[in-house]
C-alpha positions in Angstrom: 0.0 -0.5 0.0 2.9 2.0 0.5 4.3 1.5 -2.7 1.0 2.7 -4.2 1.0 6.1 -2.7 4.7 6.7 -3.6 3.9 7.3 -7.2 0.9 9.6 -6.3 3.0 11.7 -3.9 6.0 12.0 -7.2 3.0 12.9 -9.5 1.9 15.4 -7.3 5.4 16.9 -6.6 6.2 17.2 -10.2 2.4 18.9 -10.6 3.5 21.5 -8.3 7.1 21.9 -9.9 5.5 22.5 -13.3 3.0 24.9 -11.8 6.2 26.7 -10.3 7.8 27.0 -13.8 4.6 28.5 -15.6 4.5 31.8 -14.2 3.7 34.5 -16.1 4.9 38.2 -15.7 3.2 41.3 -17.1 4.6 45.0 -17.2 0.9 46.4 -18.1 -0.8 48.3 -16.7 1.7 50.1 -14.7 1.2 50.3 -10.9 -0.1 53.7 -9.5 3.1 54.3 -8.0 4.8 53.9 -11.4 2.4 56.2 -12.8 3.5 59.0 -9.9 7.0 58.5 -10.9 6.1 59.0 -14.6 4.2 62.0 -13.7 7.1 63.3 -11.3 9.7 62.6 -14.0 7.7 65.0 -16.5 7.4 67.9 -14.3 11.1 67.9 -13.8 11.3 67.7 -17.3 9.1 70.4 -17.9 10.4 73.0 -15.3 14.1 72.6 -15.3 16.8 73.1 -17.5 16.7 70.5 -20.7 17.2 70.2 -23.7 13.6 71.1 -24.2 13.4 74.1 -21.9 16.5 75.3 -24.2 14.5 75.1 -27.2 11.1 75.9 -25.9 11.2 77.2 -22.9 10.8 75.9 -19.2 7.3 76.0 -17.6 6.3 77.2 -13.7 6.0 73.9 -11.2 2.4 74.3 -10.9 1.8 74.5 -14.8 4.2 71.7 -15.1 2.5 69.7 -12.8 -0.9 69.9 -14.3 0.4 69.3 -17.7 2.4 66.4 -16.5 -0.7 64.7 -14.9 -2.9 65.6 -18.3 -0.1 64.2 -20.4 0.2 61.0 -18.4 -3.4 60.4 -18.3 -4.0 60.7 -22.0 -1.2 58.6 -23.0 -2.4 55.8 -20.3 -5.8 56.1 -22.0 -4.6 55.9 -25.4 -2.4 53.0 -24.5 -5.1 51.1 -22.9 -7.4 51.6 -25.8 -5.0 50.5 -28.1 -5.7 46.9 -29.6 -4.4 43.8 -27.8 -1.3 42.1 -29.2 -0.4 38.3 -29.7 2.0 38.5 -26.6 0.7 39.4 -23.2 3.5 40.3 -21.4 2.7 44.2 -22.1 6.1 45.2 -24.0 4.2 46.5 -26.9 1.5 48.7 -25.3 4.0 50.0 -22.5 6.0 51.3 -25.7 2.7 52.6 -27.1 2.1 54.3 -23.4 5.7 55.7 -23.6 5.5 57.0 -27.4 2.3 58.6 -26.5 3.9 60.5 -23.0 6.8 61.7 -25.3 4.5 63.1 -28.3 2.1 64.7 -26.1 5.1 66.5 -23.9 6.6 67.7 -27.2 3.3 69.1 -28.2 2.5 70.7 -25.1 6.0 72.4 -25.0 5.5 73.5 -28.7 2.1 74.5 -27.9 3.3 76.8 -25.0 6.1 78.4 -27.0 4.1 79.4 -29.8 1.5 80.8 -27.8 4.1 83.1 -26.4 3.4 82.3 -22.6 6.4 83.6 -20.4 9.0 81.1 -19.4 10.8 80.6 -16.3 14.3 80.1 -18.5 16.2 83.2 -18.8 16.5 83.2 -22.4 13.2 84.0 -24.0 15.2 83.0 -27.2 15.0 79.5 -28.5 18.1 77.7 -29.1 18.6 75.6 -31.9 19.2 71.8 -31.0 22.2 70.7 -32.8 21.7 68.5 -35.2 24.3 65.7 -34.7 23.0 63.1 -33.0 26.3 62.6 -30.9 26.0 66.0 -29.9 22.0 65.5 -28.7 23.2 62.2 -27.0 25.9 64.0 -25.0 23.7 66.8 -23.9 21.0 64.5 -23.0 23.3 62.4 -20.8 24.6 65.2 -19.0 21.2 66.5 -18.2 20.2 63.0 -16.7 
């Protein structure tokens, strides 16, 4: 009788082992903590000296905070409305979210610059961003 229970225990052990190996990992949707971190980073980017502020001017912190919340919310909604992909890990939808944030952030600073809103930066004159990608990369890495 003990011999009959031994294969059953072994079978249960194998099932548990297989269940442990069959886990899934998904990065979408982001947690609220992650979304808040994105908003904080947007506020910092919009209100601090950066490549964007050199070209389009910076925003006061309160305006940057409002704009960042709007940008993140719209990007999240757009990504959530995107069609599901074959992969269920969320990588593609996270890329949509990231691209939407970048697109909307650029639209916001361009619209603000075009409207002639005052800037926190000392210079109101837009500065041309270098066309050389190596120069852009070095400027971005220095500001990070």
